[in-house]
C-alpha positions in Angstrom: 135.5 47.6 136.1 133.9 45.2 138.5 131.9 42.2 137.2 128.2 42.7 137.1 125.6 41.0 139.3 123.8 38.5 137.1 120.1 37.7 137.6 118.3 34.8 136.0 114.8 36.1 135.0 111.9 34.2 133.5 108.9 36.4 134.3 107.6 34.4 137.2 106.8 36.1 140.5 109.8 34.6 142.3 112.0 35.9 139.5 110.5 39.4 139.9 111.2 39.4 143.6 114.8 38.3 142.9 115.1 41.1 140.4 114.0 43.7 143.0 116.4 42.3 145.6 119.3 42.3 143.1 118.6 45.9 142.1 118.9 46.9 145.7 122.0 44.8 146.1 123.7 46.2 143.0 123.0 49.8 144.2 124.6 49.0 147.6 127.7 47.6 146.0 127.9 50.0 143.1 127.6 47.2 140.6 125.7 46.9 137.3 123.0 44.4 136.7 122.9 41.9 133.9 119.5 40.3 133.4 119.6 36.9 131.6 116.8 34.9 130.3 117.7 31.5 128.9 115.2 29.0 127.6 114.6 26.3 125.0 111.4 27.8 123.5 109.8 24.5 122.6 109.9 23.5 126.3 108.3 26.7 127.6 105.5 26.2 130.0 102.1 25.7 128.5 103.1 25.8 124.8 102.9 22.1 124.2 99.1 22.1 124.3 99.0 24.4 121.3 102.0 22.8 119.5 105.6 23.8 119.4 106.3 27.5 119.8 108.2 29.0 116.9 111.6 30.3 117.4 110.6 33.8 116.5 107.6 33.8 118.9 109.8 32.4 121.6 112.3 35.2 121.0 109.6 37.9 121.3 108.3 36.4 124.5 111.9 36.2 125.9 112.6 39.8 124.9 109.4 40.9 126.7 110.5 39.1 129.8 113.9 40.7 130.1 112.5 44.1 128.9 109.9 44.1 131.7 112.5 43.1 134.3 114.8 45.9 133.1 112.1 48.5 133.3 111.2 47.2 136.8 114.8 47.9 137.8 114.9 51.4 136.3 111.7 52.3 138.2 113.2 51.0 141.4 116.6 52.8 141.0 118.2 55.2 138.6 121.7 54.4 139.9 122.2 51.0 138.5 123.2 50.3 134.9 121.2 47.4 133.3 121.9 45.2 130.4 119.9 42.2 129.1 120.6 39.0 127.3 118.3 36.4 125.8 119.8 32.9 125.2 118.4 29.9 123.3 120.0 27.5 125.8 119.4 25.4 128.9 119.0 27.8 131.8 121.4 26.1 134.2 124.1 25.8 131.6 123.7 29.5 130.6 123.7 30.8 134.1 126.7 28.7 135.1 128.6 30.2 132.2 127.5 33.7 133.0 128.7 33.1 136.6 132.3 32.8 135.3 132.3 36.6 134.8 129.9 37.7 137.5 130.3 39.2 141.0 127.5 36.8 142.0 124.5 35.1 140.5 120.9 35.8 141.8 117.9 33.5 141.3 114.4 33.1 142.6 113.2 30.1 144.5 111.1 28.7 141.7 110.5 29.7 138.1 108.1 28.9 135.3 107.7 25.3 134.6 108.9 24.0 137.9 106.9 21.3 139.7 104.5 23.1 142.1 105.5 20.9 145.1 109.1 21.9 145.0 110.2 24.4 147.6 113.2 25.3 145.6 113.3 25.0 141.8 115.6 22.7 140.0 117.4 25.5 138.2 118.2 27.4 141.4 119.4 24.3 143.1 121.6 23.3 140.2 123.1 26.8 139.9 123.8 27.0 143.6 125.6 23.6 143.4 127.5 24.3 140.3 128.6 28.0 140.1 132.1 29.2 140.5 130.9 32.5 142.0 128.6 33.2 145.0 124.9 32.4 144.3 122.1 34.2 146.2 118.8 32.4 146.2 116.2 35.1 147.0 113.6 33.6 149.3 112.0 34.4 152.7 109.4 36.7 154.3 108.8 40.4 153.5 111.0 41.7 156.3 114.0 39.6 155.2 113.6 40.5 151.6 113.4 44.2 152.5 116.4 44.1 154.8 114.7 45.5 157.8 116.3 43.3 160.4 119.7 45.0 159.8 121.5 41.7 160.4 123.6 39.4 158.3 123.8 35.8 159.5 127.0 33.7 158.8 127.2 30.0 159.5 130.7 28.8 160.1 131.3 25.3 158.7 133.1 22.3 160.0 136.8 21.7 160.4 137.7 23.9 157.5 137.4 27.7 157.8 135.4 29.2 155.0 137.4 32.3 154.4 135.6 33.2 151.1 132.2 32.9 152.9 133.5 34.9 155.9 134.9 37.6 153.6 131.6 37.8 151.7 129.6 38.1 154.9 131.8 40.9 156.3 131.6 42.8 153.1 127.8 42.5 153.1 127.6 43.8 156.7 130.0 46.6 155.8 128.0 48.0 152.9 124.7 47.6 154.7 126.1 49.1 158.0 124.5 46.3 160.0 125.4 43.7 162.6 127.1 40.5 161.5 125.9 37.5 163.5 128.4 34.6 163.3 127.2 31.2 164.5 129.0 27.9 164.9 126.7 25.0 165.8 128.3 22.1 167.6 127.2 18.7 168.7 128.6 16.4 171.2 129.6 13.0 169.6 127.2 10.3 170.5 130.1 8.0 171.4 131.7 10.5 173.8 131.9 9.2 177.3 130.2 11.1 180.1 133.3 11.0 182.2 137.0 10.6 181.8 139.7 10.6 184.5 141.6 13.3 182.7 138.7 15.7 182.3 137.8 17.9 185.2 134.7 19.5 183.8 131.7 18.6 181.7 132.7 16.8 178.5 130.3 19.1 176.6 132.4 22.0 177.7 135.4 20.8 175.7 133.2 20.4 172.5 132.0 23.9 173.0 135.5 25.2 173.5 136.5 23.7 170.2 133.6 25.5 168.5 134.7 28.8 170.1 138.3 28.3 168.9 137.1 27.5 165.4 135.0 30.6 165.4 137.9 32.8 166.5 140.2 31.3 163.9 137.7 32.2 161.2 137.0 35.7 162.4 140.3 37.1 163.5 141.9 38.1 160.1 138.6 39.6 158.9 137.8 41.6 162.0 141.2 43.3 161.5 140.3 44.1 157.8 136.7 45.3 158.7 137.0 47.2 162.0 133.8 49.0 161.4 131.7 45.9 161.3 130.0 44.9 164.6 130.3 41.2 165.1 128.2 39.1 167.5 129.5 35.6 168.1 127.5 32.5 169.2 128.2 28.9 169.7 125.1 26.8 169.9 124.6 23.1 170.6 122.4 21.4 168.0 122.2 20.5 164.3 123.6 23.4 162.2 120.7 23.3 159.8 118.1 23.8 162.6 120.2 26.5 164.3 120.6 28.5 161.1 116.9 28.1 160.1 115.8 29.4 163.5 118.1 32.4 163.3 117.2 33.2 159.6 113.8 34.5 160.7 115.6 37.6 162.2 118.2 38.0 159.4 118.4 39.8 156.0 120.8 37.4 154.5 122.2 34.0 155.5 125.7 33.2 154.2 127.1 29.7 154.1 130.3 28.3 152.5 130.3 25.2 150.2 133.4 23.1 149.5 134.2 22.5 145.9 134.7 18.9 145.1 138.3 18.0 144.2 138.7 17.4 140.5 134.9 17.7 139.9 132.6 20.5 138.8 130.3 22.0 141.3 130.4 22.3 145.1 129.2 20.0 147.9 126.1 21.6 149.4 125.5 19.0 152.0 122.5 18.6 154.3 122.9 22.1 155.8 123.0 23.8 152.3 120.0 21.9 151.0 118.0 22.6 154.1 118.5 26.3 154.2 118.1 26.7 150.5 114.7 25.1 150.8 113.4 26.5 154.1 115.3 29.7 155.2 113.2 32.7 156.1 115.6 35.1 154.3 117.7 35.1 151.1 120.6 32.6 151.2 124.1 33.2 149.7 126.1 30.1 148.9 129.8 31.0 148.6 132.1 28.3 147.0 135.4 27.5 148.4 138.2 25.3 147.0 138.9 22.2 149.1 
């Protein structure tokens, strides 16, 4: 039996959107949903003004949150099995543990108690940076959330080929029956000379050719495994974070890889990861890869 899709729920509007998205995703992949609410009751938003919330009251509130989310899933689809879990625990710690036995973790952009000025909540960011499984942060406009673009966007990282992220993106494109747009952004080094006696063409041409070669190296084995997936390649000069943000406006899901730190917990999100998690116009999947 495949591992469930785990959703962190807290009753907030972003959490409800994440629940809807996860229900559709579970149906596409034939997975069950596990809805998890983790909280330390005495820290729950708004309760400090009236004194500490009792453990029994907190439990009732939490059960209502997961119960409402589960009913929302059942109204949306009858084809997805749903289980719920309430944990008296720090949300990040609980979700990271749940991720050890999940196909993926799904979170909203910001939940209850988050600072209003944050574009991405601290829980979602910490989970994306620390999980051992793919993490999907559900964000973006209505078209991206609804999947109407029929396009998955995959950003190919630096010198290392993110095979886990590539495989994830191909599988998403397969189950959705949509196009896979694969992008490798490249930049010409600032110290690169404009001319060299051994170069017969533009120096930028060689940088772009390197990007094309990396793209082909990443795609070749997966194209053979997924012949039904339509792939569109692009190499674009410019900062990767800006290139991916611009293309996310016409995508249903942006997939990026993140390297796991050697000997340490968590992954290295980097500037690109942080930027797209905060600003992308569609849901973002962060797929960890061992260094």
